[in-house]
PyMOL Python script that loads the backbone (N, CA, C, O; Angstrom):
from pymol import cmd

cmd.read_pdbstr("""\
ATOM      1  N   MET A   1      38.632 -14.138 177.343  1.00  0.00           N
ATOM      2  CA  MET A   1      37.399 -14.270 176.923  1.00  0.00           C
ATOM      3  C   MET A   1      37.169 -15.645 176.351  1.00  0.00           C
ATOM      4  O   MET A   1      37.708 -15.936 175.283  1.00  0.00           O
ATOM      5  N   THR A   2      36.399 -16.519 176.992  1.00  0.00           N
ATOM      6  CA  THR A   2      36.000 -17.957 176.703  1.00  0.00           C
ATOM      7  C   THR A   2      35.010 -18.091 176.011  1.00  0.00           C
ATOM      8  O   THR A   2      34.014 -17.396 176.209  1.00  0.00           O
ATOM      9  N   MET A   3      35.062 -18.944 175.119  1.00  0.00           N
ATOM     10  CA  MET A   3      33.849 -19.268 174.074  1.00  0.00           C
ATOM     11  C   MET A   3      33.164 -20.437 174.508  1.00  0.00           C
ATOM     12  O   MET A   3      33.709 -21.419 175.011  1.00  0.00           O
ATOM     13  N   ASN A   4      31.699 -20.264 174.250  1.00  0.00           N
ATOM     14  CA  ASN A   4      30.881 -21.702 174.653  1.00  0.00           C
ATOM     15  C   ASN A   4      31.007 -22.672 173.316  1.00  0.00           C
ATOM     16  O   ASN A   4      31.525 -22.411 172.230  1.00  0.00           O
ATOM     17  N   ARG A   5      30.477 -23.652 173.684  1.00  0.00           N
ATOM     18  CA  ARG A   5      30.357 -24.564 172.558  1.00  0.00           C
ATOM     19  C   ARG A   5      30.103 -24.276 171.144  1.00  0.00           C
ATOM     20  O   ARG A   5      30.851 -24.463 170.185  1.00  0.00           O
ATOM     21  N   GLU A   6      28.730 -23.711 171.183  1.00  0.00           N
ATOM     22  CA  GLU A   6      28.270 -23.071 169.961  1.00  0.00           C
ATOM     23  C   GLU A   6      29.160 -22.069 169.288  1.00  0.00           C
ATOM     24  O   GLU A   6      29.134 -22.048 168.057  1.00  0.00           O
ATOM     25  N   GLU A   7      29.901 -21.283 169.891  1.00  0.00           N
ATOM     26  CA  GLU A   7      30.936 -20.240 169.410  1.00  0.00           C
ATOM     27  C   GLU A   7      31.778 -20.940 168.894  1.00  0.00           C
ATOM     28  O   GLU A   7      31.912 -20.797 167.679  1.00  0.00           O
ATOM     29  N   ILE A   8      32.589 -21.873 169.542  1.00  0.00           N
ATOM     30  CA  ILE A   8      33.674 -22.853 169.048  1.00  0.00           C
ATOM     31  C   ILE A   8      33.138 -23.611 167.674  1.00  0.00           C
ATOM     32  O   ILE A   8      33.881 -23.719 166.699  1.00  0.00           O
ATOM     33  N   ARG A   9      31.977 -24.053 167.681  1.00  0.00           N
ATOM     34  CA  ARG A   9      31.671 -24.846 166.407  1.00  0.00           C
ATOM     35  C   ARG A   9      31.420 -23.751 165.488  1.00  0.00           C
ATOM     36  O   ARG A   9      31.981 -23.956 164.412  1.00  0.00           O
ATOM     37  N   LYS A  10      30.934 -22.929 165.521  1.00  0.00           N
ATOM     38  CA  LYS A  10      30.543 -21.783 164.437  1.00  0.00           C
ATOM     39  C   LYS A  10      32.041 -21.286 164.153  1.00  0.00           C
ATOM     40  O   LYS A  10      32.280 -21.300 162.946  1.00  0.00           O
ATOM     41  N   ALA A  11      33.166 -20.830 164.983  1.00  0.00           N
ATOM     42  CA  ALA A  11      34.150 -20.477 164.484  1.00  0.00           C
ATOM     43  C   ALA A  11      35.023 -21.566 163.575  1.00  0.00           C
ATOM     44  O   ALA A  11      35.734 -21.236 162.626  1.00  0.00           O
ATOM     45  N   VAL A  12      34.829 -22.940 164.053  1.00  0.00           N
ATOM     46  CA  VAL A  12      35.442 -24.018 163.245  1.00  0.00           C
ATOM     47  C   VAL A  12      34.716 -24.180 161.949  1.00  0.00           C
ATOM     48  O   VAL A  12      35.360 -24.413 160.926  1.00  0.00           O
ATOM     49  N   ALA A  13      33.461 -24.075 161.929  1.00  0.00           N
ATOM     50  CA  ALA A  13      32.737 -24.204 160.720  1.00  0.00           C
ATOM     51  C   ALA A  13      33.128 -23.112 159.673  1.00  0.00           C
ATOM     52  O   ALA A  13      33.270 -23.418 158.489  1.00  0.00           O
ATOM     53  N   ASP A  14      33.325 -21.643 160.191  1.00  0.00           N
ATOM     54  CA  ASP A  14      33.567 -20.730 159.352  1.00  0.00           C
ATOM     55  C   ASP A  14      34.885 -20.648 158.996  1.00  0.00           C
ATOM     56  O   ASP A  14      35.149 -19.980 157.996  1.00  0.00           O
ATOM     57  N   ALA A  15      36.035 -21.344 159.776  1.00  0.00           N
ATOM     58  CA  ALA A  15      37.524 -21.555 159.107  1.00  0.00           C
ATOM     59  C   ALA A  15      37.385 -22.671 157.896  1.00  0.00           C
ATOM     60  O   ALA A  15      38.048 -22.517 156.871  1.00  0.00           O
ATOM     61  N   VAL A  16      36.626 -23.639 158.031  1.00  0.00           N
ATOM     62  CA  VAL A  16      36.607 -24.708 157.436  1.00  0.00           C
ATOM     63  C   VAL A  16      35.946 -24.232 155.972  1.00  0.00           C
ATOM     64  O   VAL A  16      36.447 -24.561 154.897  1.00  0.00           O
ATOM     65  N   VAL A  17      35.020 -23.596 156.066  1.00  0.00           N
ATOM     66  CA  VAL A  17      34.173 -23.191 154.910  1.00  0.00           C
ATOM     67  C   VAL A  17      35.130 -22.185 154.157  1.00  0.00           C
ATOM     68  O   VAL A  17      35.240 -22.252 152.932  1.00  0.00           O
ATOM     69  N   SER A  18      35.808 -21.270 154.888  1.00  0.00           N
ATOM     70  CA  SER A  18      36.741 -20.325 154.439  1.00  0.00           C
ATOM     71  C   SER A  18      37.899 -20.909 153.740  1.00  0.00           C
ATOM     72  O   SER A  18      38.353 -20.368 152.732  1.00  0.00           O
ATOM     73  N   PHE A  19      38.438 -22.081 154.272  1.00  0.00           N
ATOM     74  CA  PHE A  19      39.433 -22.697 153.431  1.00  0.00           C
ATOM     75  C   PHE A  19      38.993 -23.518 152.235  1.00  0.00           C
ATOM     76  O   PHE A  19      39.615 -23.530 151.172  1.00  0.00           O
ATOM     77  N   ALA A  20      38.030 -24.113 152.440  1.00  0.00           N
ATOM     78  CA  ALA A  20      37.205 -24.775 151.339  1.00  0.00           C
ATOM     79  C   ALA A  20      37.071 -23.788 150.218  1.00  0.00           C
ATOM     80  O   ALA A  20      37.422 -24.161 149.099  1.00  0.00           O
ATOM     81  N   ARG A  21      36.595 -22.544 150.386  1.00  0.00           N
ATOM     82  CA  ARG A  21      36.361 -21.744 149.357  1.00  0.00           C
ATOM     83  C   ARG A  21      37.655 -21.379 148.473  1.00  0.00           C
ATOM     84  O   ARG A  21      37.864 -21.396 147.260  1.00  0.00           O
ATOM     85  N   SER A  22      38.452 -21.033 149.622  1.00  0.00           N
ATOM     86  CA  SER A  22      39.943 -20.481 148.757  1.00  0.00           C
ATOM     87  C   SER A  22      40.604 -21.617 148.156  1.00  0.00           C
ATOM     88  O   SER A  22      41.339 -21.377 147.199  1.00  0.00           O
ATOM     89  N   GLU A  23      40.466 -22.881 148.570  1.00  0.00           N
ATOM     90  CA  GLU A  23      40.991 -24.258 147.871  1.00  0.00           C
ATOM     91  C   GLU A  23      40.177 -24.293 146.306  1.00  0.00           C
ATOM     92  O   GLU A  23      40.757 -24.374 145.223  1.00  0.00           O
ATOM     93  N   ALA A  24      38.974 -24.224 146.478  1.00  0.00           N
ATOM     94  CA  ALA A  24      38.250 -24.477 145.232  1.00  0.00           C
ATOM     95  C   ALA A  24      38.306 -23.333 144.222  1.00  0.00           C
ATOM     96  O   ALA A  24      38.190 -23.542 143.015  1.00  0.00           O
ATOM     97  N   GLU A  25      38.512 -21.953 144.816  1.00  0.00           N
ATOM     98  CA  GLU A  25      38.797 -20.942 144.053  1.00  0.00           C
ATOM     99  C   GLU A  25      39.999 -21.165 143.154  1.00  0.00           C
ATOM    100  O   GLU A  25      40.000 -21.047 141.929  1.00  0.00           O
ATOM    101  N   ALA A  26      41.209 -21.568 144.070  1.00  0.00           N
ATOM    102  CA  ALA A  26      42.529 -21.778 143.400  1.00  0.00           C
ATOM    103  C   ALA A  26      42.349 -22.905 142.248  1.00  0.00           C
ATOM    104  O   ALA A  26      42.713 -22.783 141.078  1.00  0.00           O
ATOM    105  N   ALA A  27      41.740 -23.973 142.800  1.00  0.00           N
ATOM    106  CA  ALA A  27      41.484 -25.153 141.797  1.00  0.00           C
ATOM    107  C   ALA A  27      40.887 -24.583 140.559  1.00  0.00           C
ATOM    108  O   ALA A  27      41.518 -24.808 139.526  1.00  0.00           O
ATOM    109  N   ILE A  28      39.905 -23.960 140.475  1.00  0.00           N
ATOM    110  CA  ILE A  28      39.162 -23.627 139.456  1.00  0.00           C
ATOM    111  C   ILE A  28      40.190 -22.426 138.453  1.00  0.00           C
ATOM    112  O   ILE A  28      40.214 -22.334 137.225  1.00  0.00           O
ATOM    113  N   LYS A  29      40.861 -21.724 139.330  1.00  0.00           N
ATOM    114  CA  LYS A  29      41.555 -20.631 138.287  1.00  0.00           C
ATOM    115  C   LYS A  29      42.669 -21.567 137.758  1.00  0.00           C
ATOM    116  O   LYS A  29      43.080 -21.230 136.648  1.00  0.00           O
ATOM    117  N   SER A  30      43.174 -22.517 138.222  1.00  0.00           N
ATOM    118  CA  SER A  30      44.349 -23.467 137.778  1.00  0.00           C
ATOM    119  C   SER A  30      43.877 -24.288 136.730  1.00  0.00           C
ATOM    120  O   SER A  30      44.711 -24.991 136.161  1.00  0.00           O
ATOM    121  N   ILE A  31      42.633 -24.336 136.348  1.00  0.00           N
ATOM    122  CA  ILE A  31      42.120 -25.106 135.263  1.00  0.00           C
ATOM    123  C   ILE A  31      42.553 -24.429 133.762  1.00  0.00           C
ATOM    124  O   ILE A  31      42.386 -23.221 133.592  1.00  0.00           O
ATOM    125  N   ASP A  32      43.048 -25.175 132.823  1.00  0.00           N
ATOM    126  CA  ASP A  32      43.510 -24.593 131.511  1.00  0.00           C
ATOM    127  C   ASP A  32      42.367 -24.847 130.766  1.00  0.00           C
ATOM    128  O   ASP A  32      42.188 -26.031 130.481  1.00  0.00           O
ATOM    129  N   LEU A  33      41.505 -24.000 130.357  1.00  0.00           N
ATOM    130  CA  LEU A  33      40.342 -24.031 129.618  1.00  0.00           C
ATOM    131  C   LEU A  33      40.715 -24.424 128.009  1.00  0.00           C
ATOM    132  O   LEU A  33      40.017 -25.175 127.327  1.00  0.00           O
ATOM    133  N   ASP A  34      41.673 -23.915 127.651  1.00  0.00           N
ATOM    134  CA  ASP A  34      42.282 -24.526 126.268  1.00  0.00           C
ATOM    135  C   ASP A  34      42.358 -26.092 126.310  1.00  0.00           C
ATOM    136  O   ASP A  34      42.104 -26.736 125.293  1.00  0.00           O
ATOM    137  N   ASP A  35      42.643 -26.592 127.268  1.00  0.00           N
ATOM    138  CA  ASP A  35      42.869 -28.278 127.663  1.00  0.00           C
ATOM    139  C   ASP A  35      41.669 -28.900 127.647  1.00  0.00           C
ATOM    140  O   ASP A  35      41.446 -29.978 127.096  1.00  0.00           O
ATOM    141  N   VAL A  36      40.635 -28.014 128.442  1.00  0.00           N
ATOM    142  CA  VAL A  36      39.176 -28.649 128.310  1.00  0.00           C
ATOM    143  C   VAL A  36      38.432 -28.479 127.091  1.00  0.00           C
ATOM    144  O   VAL A  36      37.496 -29.242 126.851  1.00  0.00           O
ATOM    145  N   GLN A  37      38.814 -27.370 126.130  1.00  0.00           N
ATOM    146  CA  GLN A  37      38.162 -27.516 125.170  1.00  0.00           C
ATOM    147  C   GLN A  37      38.544 -28.681 123.983  1.00  0.00           C
ATOM    148  O   GLN A  37      37.782 -29.303 123.242  1.00  0.00           O
ATOM    149  N   LYS A  38      40.107 -28.728 124.105  1.00  0.00           N
ATOM    150  CA  LYS A  38      40.596 -29.661 123.284  1.00  0.00           C
ATOM    151  C   LYS A  38      40.177 -31.139 123.727  1.00  0.00           C
ATOM    152  O   LYS A  38      40.122 -32.031 122.880  1.00  0.00           O
ATOM    153  N   MET A  39      39.908 -31.361 124.960  1.00  0.00           N
ATOM    154  CA  MET A  39      39.343 -32.721 125.435  1.00  0.00           C
ATOM    155  C   MET A  39      37.992 -33.031 125.137  1.00  0.00           C
ATOM    156  O   MET A  39      37.579 -34.173 124.940  1.00  0.00           O
ATOM    157  N   VAL A  40      37.104 -31.680 125.098  1.00  0.00           N
ATOM    158  CA  VAL A  40      35.611 -31.752 124.825  1.00  0.00           C
ATOM    159  C   VAL A  40      35.548 -32.206 123.154  1.00  0.00           C
ATOM    160  O   VAL A  40      34.832 -33.071 122.650  1.00  0.00           O
ATOM    161  N   GLU A  41      36.459 -31.394 122.549  1.00  0.00           N
ATOM    162  CA  GLU A  41      36.664 -31.573 121.173  1.00  0.00           C
ATOM    163  C   GLU A  41      36.969 -32.971 120.768  1.00  0.00           C
ATOM    164  O   GLU A  41      36.343 -33.600 119.914  1.00  0.00           O
ATOM    165  N   ALA A  42      38.059 -33.434 121.504  1.00  0.00           N
ATOM    166  CA  ALA A  42      38.323 -34.922 121.230  1.00  0.00           C
ATOM    167  C   ALA A  42      37.204 -36.045 121.333  1.00  0.00           C
ATOM    168  O   ALA A  42      36.921 -36.976 120.579  1.00  0.00           O
ATOM    169  N   GLN A  43      36.632 -35.584 122.633  1.00  0.00           N
ATOM    170  CA  GLN A  43      35.298 -36.398 122.700  1.00  0.00           C
ATOM    171  C   GLN A  43      34.252 -36.279 121.851  1.00  0.00           C
ATOM    172  O   GLN A  43      33.598 -37.290 121.595  1.00  0.00           O
ATOM    173  N   MET A  44      33.897 -34.981 121.246  1.00  0.00           N
ATOM    174  CA  MET A  44      33.109 -34.786 120.311  1.00  0.00           C
ATOM    175  C   MET A  44      33.104 -35.649 118.955  1.00  0.00           C
ATOM    176  O   MET A  44      32.129 -35.772 118.213  1.00  0.00           O
ATOM    177  N   LYS A  45      34.310 -36.195 118.776  1.00  0.00           N
ATOM    178  CA  LYS A  45      34.765 -36.776 117.525  1.00  0.00           C
ATOM    179  C   LYS A  45      33.604 -37.981 117.611  1.00  0.00           C
ATOM    180  O   LYS A  45      32.885 -38.257 116.651  1.00  0.00           O
ATOM    181  N   ASN A  46      33.539 -38.569 118.739  1.00  0.00           N
ATOM    182  CA  ASN A  46      32.495 -39.867 118.708  1.00  0.00           C
ATOM    183  C   ASN A  46      31.054 -39.257 118.450  1.00  0.00           C
ATOM    184  O   ASN A  46      30.151 -40.089 118.356  1.00  0.00           O
ATOM    185  N   LEU A  47      30.789 -38.216 118.351  1.00  0.00           N
ATOM    186  CA  LEU A  47      29.628 -37.962 117.939  1.00  0.00           C
ATOM    187  C   LEU A  47      29.571 -37.228 116.355  1.00  0.00           C
ATOM    188  O   LEU A  47      28.521 -37.133 115.720  1.00  0.00           O
ATOM    189  N   THR A  48      30.635 -36.836 115.961  1.00  0.00           N
ATOM    190  CA  THR A  48      30.901 -36.236 114.845  1.00  0.00           C
ATOM    191  C   THR A  48      31.363 -37.335 113.807  1.00  0.00           C
ATOM    192  O   THR A  48      30.901 -37.178 112.677  1.00  0.00           O
ATOM    193  N   ASP A  49      32.096 -38.292 113.975  1.00  0.00           N
ATOM    194  CA  ASP A  49      32.555 -39.407 113.121  1.00  0.00           C
ATOM    195  C   ASP A  49      31.529 -40.187 112.510  1.00  0.00           C
ATOM    196  O   ASP A  49      31.489 -40.346 111.290  1.00  0.00           O
ATOM    197  N   PRO A  50      30.654 -40.709 113.340  1.00  0.00           N
ATOM    198  CA  PRO A  50      29.344 -41.346 112.335  1.00  0.00           C
ATOM    199  C   PRO A  50      28.945 -40.422 111.517  1.00  0.00           C
ATOM    200  O   PRO A  50      28.958 -40.782 110.340  1.00  0.00           O
ATOM    201  N   LEU A  51      28.557 -39.249 111.735  1.00  0.00           N
ATOM    202  CA  LEU A  51      27.875 -38.166 110.852  1.00  0.00           C
ATOM    203  C   LEU A  51      28.696 -37.811 109.459  1.00  0.00           C
ATOM    204  O   LEU A  51      28.191 -37.499 108.381  1.00  0.00           O
ATOM    205  N   GLU A  52      30.113 -37.945 109.781  1.00  0.00           N
ATOM    206  CA  GLU A  52      30.950 -37.474 108.647  1.00  0.00           C
ATOM    207  C   GLU A  52      31.177 -38.715 107.730  1.00  0.00           C
ATOM    208  O   GLU A  52      31.568 -38.551 106.574  1.00  0.00           O
ATOM    209  N   ALA A  53      30.905 -40.106 108.303  1.00  0.00           N
ATOM    210  CA  ALA A  53      30.907 -41.306 107.438  1.00  0.00           C
ATOM    211  C   ALA A  53      29.698 -41.154 106.634  1.00  0.00           C
ATOM    212  O   ALA A  53      29.750 -41.132 105.405  1.00  0.00           O
ATOM    213  N   GLU A  54      28.529 -41.042 107.344  1.00  0.00           N
ATOM    214  CA  GLU A  54      27.286 -40.808 106.569  1.00  0.00           C
ATOM    215  C   GLU A  54      27.496 -39.717 105.239  1.00  0.00           C
ATOM    216  O   GLU A  54      27.150 -39.826 104.063  1.00  0.00           O
ATOM    217  N   ILE A  55      28.043 -38.893 105.790  1.00  0.00           N
ATOM    218  CA  ILE A  55      28.093 -37.802 104.695  1.00  0.00           C
ATOM    219  C   ILE A  55      28.793 -38.251 103.391  1.00  0.00           C
ATOM    220  O   ILE A  55      28.476 -37.958 102.238  1.00  0.00           O
ATOM    221  N   GLN A  56      29.935 -39.115 103.871  1.00  0.00           N
ATOM    222  CA  GLN A  56      30.678 -39.711 102.674  1.00  0.00           C
ATOM    223  C   GLN A  56      30.057 -40.741 102.026  1.00  0.00           C
ATOM    224  O   GLN A  56      30.306 -40.922 100.834  1.00  0.00           O
ATOM    225  N   THR A  57      29.236 -41.497 102.650  1.00  0.00           N
ATOM    226  CA  THR A  57      28.718 -42.844 101.954  1.00  0.00           C
ATOM    227  C   THR A  57      27.200 -42.516 101.476  1.00  0.00           C
ATOM    228  O   THR A  57      26.720 -43.419 100.791  1.00  0.00           O
ATOM    229  N   THR A  58      26.353 -41.405 101.703  1.00  0.00           N
ATOM    230  CA  THR A  58      25.028 -41.317 101.085  1.00  0.00           C
ATOM    231  C   THR A  58      25.084 -40.595  99.798  1.00  0.00           C
ATOM    232  O   THR A  58      26.031 -39.970  99.321  1.00  0.00           O
ATOM    233  N   THR A  59      23.948 -40.784  99.340  1.00  0.00           N
ATOM    234  CA  THR A  59      23.839 -40.017  98.093  1.00  0.00           C
ATOM    235  C   THR A  59      22.718 -38.957  98.192  1.00  0.00           C
ATOM    236  O   THR A  59      22.350 -38.237  97.264  1.00  0.00           O
ATOM    237  N   SER A  60      22.227 -38.964  99.456  1.00  0.00           N
ATOM    238  CA  SER A  60      21.077 -37.860  99.757  1.00  0.00           C
ATOM    239  C   SER A  60      21.799 -36.485 100.142  1.00  0.00           C
ATOM    240  O   SER A  60      22.600 -36.353 101.068  1.00  0.00           O
ATOM    241  N   TRP A  61      21.363 -35.468  99.248  1.00  0.00           N
ATOM    242  CA  TRP A  61      21.858 -34.179  99.730  1.00  0.00           C
ATOM    243  C   TRP A  61      21.264 -33.696 100.978  1.00  0.00           C
ATOM    244  O   TRP A  61      21.941 -32.941 101.677  1.00  0.00           O
ATOM    245  N   TRP A  62      19.983 -34.063 101.380  1.00  0.00           N
ATOM    246  CA  TRP A  62      19.342 -33.581 102.615  1.00  0.00           C
ATOM    247  C   TRP A  62      19.987 -34.249 103.767  1.00  0.00           C
ATOM    248  O   TRP A  62      19.889 -33.712 104.870  1.00  0.00           O
ATOM    249  N   VAL A  63      20.677 -35.431 103.628  1.00  0.00           N
ATOM    250  CA  VAL A  63      21.297 -36.097 104.825  1.00  0.00           C
ATOM    251  C   VAL A  63      22.739 -35.385 104.984  1.00  0.00           C
ATOM    252  O   VAL A  63      23.222 -35.049 106.065  1.00  0.00           O
ATOM    253  N   LYS A  64      23.323 -35.218 103.756  1.00  0.00           N
ATOM    254  CA  LYS A  64      24.554 -34.382 103.924  1.00  0.00           C
ATOM    255  C   LYS A  64      24.564 -32.896 104.424  1.00  0.00           C
ATOM    256  O   LYS A  64      25.363 -32.422 105.233  1.00  0.00           O
ATOM    257  N   ILE A  65      23.542 -32.252 103.803  1.00  0.00           N
ATOM    258  CA  ILE A  65      23.571 -30.937 104.574  1.00  0.00           C
ATOM    259  C   ILE A  65      23.150 -31.030 106.037  1.00  0.00           C
ATOM    260  O   ILE A  65      23.794 -30.403 106.879  1.00  0.00           O
ATOM    261  N   ARG A  66      22.107 -31.778 106.384  1.00  0.00           N
ATOM    262  CA  ARG A  66      21.682 -32.008 107.800  1.00  0.00           C
ATOM    263  C   ARG A  66      22.816 -32.445 108.635  1.00  0.00           C
ATOM    264  O   ARG A  66      22.824 -32.083 109.811  1.00  0.00           O
ATOM    265  N   ASN A  67      23.748 -33.154 108.192  1.00  0.00           N
ATOM    266  CA  ASN A  67      24.705 -33.747 109.044  1.00  0.00           C
ATOM    267  C   ASN A  67      25.773 -32.733 109.347  1.00  0.00           C
ATOM    268  O   ASN A  67      26.225 -32.495 110.467  1.00  0.00           O
ATOM    269  N   ARG A  68      26.154 -32.114 108.112  1.00  0.00           N
ATOM    270  CA  ARG A  68      27.073 -30.903 108.221  1.00  0.00           C
ATOM    271  C   ARG A  68      26.598 -29.908 109.128  1.00  0.00           C
ATOM    272  O   ARG A  68      27.339 -29.454 110.000  1.00  0.00           O
ATOM    273  N   LEU A  69      25.192 -29.465 108.957  1.00  0.00           N
ATOM    274  CA  LEU A  69      24.699 -28.560 110.102  1.00  0.00           C
ATOM    275  C   LEU A  69      25.067 -28.917 111.558  1.00  0.00           C
ATOM    276  O   LEU A  69      25.644 -28.250 112.416  1.00  0.00           O
ATOM    277  N   TYR A  70      24.563 -30.163 111.582  1.00  0.00           N
ATOM    278  CA  TYR A  70      24.562 -30.862 112.975  1.00  0.00           C
ATOM    279  C   TYR A  70      26.280 -30.618 113.542  1.00  0.00           C
ATOM    280  O   TYR A  70      26.513 -29.928 114.534  1.00  0.00           O
ATOM    281  N   ILE A  71      27.163 -31.166 112.897  1.00  0.00           N
ATOM    282  CA  ILE A  71      28.543 -30.987 113.058  1.00  0.00           C
ATOM    283  C   ILE A  71      28.991 -29.431 113.577  1.00  0.00           C
ATOM    284  O   ILE A  71      29.750 -29.188 114.515  1.00  0.00           O
ATOM    285  N   THR A  72      28.303 -28.445 112.697  1.00  0.00           N
ATOM    286  CA  THR A  72      28.873 -27.099 112.732  1.00  0.00           C
ATOM    287  C   THR A  72      28.313 -26.661 113.937  1.00  0.00           C
ATOM    288  O   THR A  72      29.050 -26.081 114.734  1.00  0.00           O
ATOM    289  N   LEU A  73      27.044 -26.856 114.222  1.00  0.00           N
ATOM    290  CA  LEU A  73      26.302 -26.407 115.496  1.00  0.00           C
ATOM    291  C   LEU A  73      27.079 -26.887 116.830  1.00  0.00           C
ATOM    292  O   LEU A  73      27.215 -26.132 117.793  1.00  0.00           O
ATOM    293  N   MET A  74      27.630 -28.348 116.798  1.00  0.00           N
ATOM    294  CA  MET A  74      28.232 -28.882 117.779  1.00  0.00           C
ATOM    295  C   MET A  74      29.546 -28.275 118.079  1.00  0.00           C
ATOM    296  O   MET A  74      29.950 -28.230 119.240  1.00  0.00           O
ATOM    297  N   GLN A  75      30.163 -27.853 117.193  1.00  0.00           N
ATOM    298  CA  GLN A  75      31.560 -27.212 117.249  1.00  0.00           C
ATOM    299  C   GLN A  75      31.514 -25.923 117.905  1.00  0.00           C
ATOM    300  O   GLN A  75      32.256 -25.552 118.814  1.00  0.00           O
ATOM    301  N   GLN A  76      30.380 -25.142 117.250  1.00  0.00           N
ATOM    302  CA  GLN A  76      30.044 -23.777 117.793  1.00  0.00           C
ATOM    303  C   GLN A  76      29.602 -23.943 119.082  1.00  0.00           C
ATOM    304  O   GLN A  76      30.023 -23.060 119.829  1.00  0.00           O
ATOM    305  N   ALA A  77      28.972 -24.681 119.552  1.00  0.00           N
ATOM    306  CA  ALA A  77      28.320 -24.783 120.994  1.00  0.00           C
ATOM    307  C   ALA A  77      29.540 -25.220 121.772  1.00  0.00           C
ATOM    308  O   ALA A  77      29.631 -24.746 122.904  1.00  0.00           O
ATOM    309  N   VAL A  78      30.273 -25.849 121.462  1.00  0.00           N
ATOM    310  CA  VAL A  78      31.654 -26.207 122.294  1.00  0.00           C
ATOM    311  C   VAL A  78      32.362 -24.776 122.646  1.00  0.00           C
ATOM    312  O   VAL A  78      32.492 -24.243 123.748  1.00  0.00           O
ATOM    313  N   LYS A  79      32.758 -24.344 121.412  1.00  0.00           N
ATOM    314  CA  LYS A  79      33.314 -22.874 121.480  1.00  0.00           C
ATOM    315  C   LYS A  79      32.578 -21.961 122.330  1.00  0.00           C
ATOM    316  O   LYS A  79      33.240 -21.327 123.152  1.00  0.00           O
ATOM    317  N   ALA A  80      31.225 -21.766 122.274  1.00  0.00           N
ATOM    318  CA  ALA A  80      30.794 -20.818 122.889  1.00  0.00           C
ATOM    319  C   ALA A  80      30.447 -21.125 124.483  1.00  0.00           C
ATOM    320  O   ALA A  80      30.208 -20.221 125.283  1.00  0.00           O
ATOM    321  N   ILE A  81      30.454 -22.210 124.746  1.00  0.00           N
ATOM    322  CA  ILE A  81      30.269 -22.873 126.082  1.00  0.00           C
ATOM    323  C   ILE A  81      31.773 -22.616 126.866  1.00  0.00           C
ATOM    324  O   ILE A  81      31.831 -22.096 127.981  1.00  0.00           O
ATOM    325  N   VAL A  82      32.933 -23.050 126.128  1.00  0.00           N
ATOM    326  CA  VAL A  82      33.948 -22.677 126.725  1.00  0.00           C
ATOM    327  C   VAL A  82      34.260 -21.310 127.014  1.00  0.00           C
ATOM    328  O   VAL A  82      34.786 -20.899 128.049  1.00  0.00           O
ATOM    329  N   ALA A  83      33.827 -20.506 125.836  1.00  0.00           N
ATOM    330  CA  ALA A  83      34.041 -19.148 126.030  1.00  0.00           C
ATOM    331  C   ALA A  83      33.382 -18.430 127.349  1.00  0.00           C
ATOM    332  O   ALA A  83      33.908 -17.610 128.102  1.00  0.00           O
ATOM    333  N   ASP A  84      32.085 -18.984 127.390  1.00  0.00           N
ATOM    334  CA  ASP A  84      31.120 -18.546 128.634  1.00  0.00           C
ATOM    335  C   ASP A  84      32.041 -18.930 130.032  1.00  0.00           C
ATOM    336  O   ASP A  84      32.231 -18.192 130.999  1.00  0.00           O
ATOM    337  N   VAL A  85      32.457 -20.070 129.862  1.00  0.00           N
ATOM    338  CA  VAL A  85      32.989 -20.418 131.170  1.00  0.00           C
ATOM    339  C   VAL A  85      34.417 -19.926 131.440  1.00  0.00           C
ATOM    340  O   VAL A  85      34.903 -20.102 132.557  1.00  0.00           O
ATOM    341  N   LYS A  86      35.183 -19.252 130.365  1.00  0.00           N
ATOM    342  CA  LYS A  86      36.271 -18.761 130.638  1.00  0.00           C
ATOM    343  C   LYS A  86      36.060 -17.202 131.117  1.00  0.00           C
ATOM    344  O   LYS A  86      36.922 -16.628 131.782  1.00  0.00           O
ATOM    345  N   GLN A  87      34.771 -16.543 130.697  1.00  0.00           N
ATOM    346  CA  GLN A  87      34.430 -15.284 130.959  1.00  0.00           C
ATOM    347  C   GLN A  87      34.192 -15.313 132.537  1.00  0.00           C
ATOM    348  O   GLN A  87      34.724 -14.520 133.314  1.00  0.00           O
ATOM    349  N   LYS A  88      33.199 -16.478 132.951  1.00  0.00           N
ATOM    350  CA  LYS A  88      32.750 -16.520 134.547  1.00  0.00           C
ATOM    351  C   LYS A  88      33.735 -16.627 135.446  1.00  0.00           C
ATOM    352  O   LYS A  88      33.786 -15.992 136.500  1.00  0.00           O
ATOM    353  N   ILE A  89      34.769 -17.659 134.945  1.00  0.00           N
ATOM    354  CA  ILE A  89      36.119 -17.989 135.840  1.00  0.00           C
ATOM    355  C   ILE A  89      36.817 -16.645 136.096  1.00  0.00           C
ATOM    356  O   ILE A  89      37.066 -16.306 137.252  1.00  0.00           O
ATOM    357  N   ALA A  90      37.208 -15.706 134.821  1.00  0.00           N
ATOM    358  CA  ALA A  90      38.348 -14.889 134.933  1.00  0.00           C
ATOM    359  C   ALA A  90      37.856 -13.756 135.779  1.00  0.00           C
ATOM    360  O   ALA A  90      38.615 -12.835 136.081  1.00  0.00           O
TER     361      ALA A  90
END
""", "prot")
cmd.dss("prot")
cmd.show_as("cartoon", "prot")
cmd.util.cbc("prot")
cmd.orient("prot")
């Protein structure tokens, strides 16, 4: 049986899509989400360090409480997002 040009094009496209999908799945499964969480937490220091500095230098209890709340919310958000990604990948 010979294939016409359109059938060949479809067969090649299907093979490429299948290969790309399997490579993407393998790449996603190889990601160490604990490393991702550590990396995000390290980057989060750029956000939390100024808040911590303000906590140390201000006399305002409102600012201290607000900043502590912001820091706690950011930390919890990172943990929740990484946990959600872990669940969806697994």
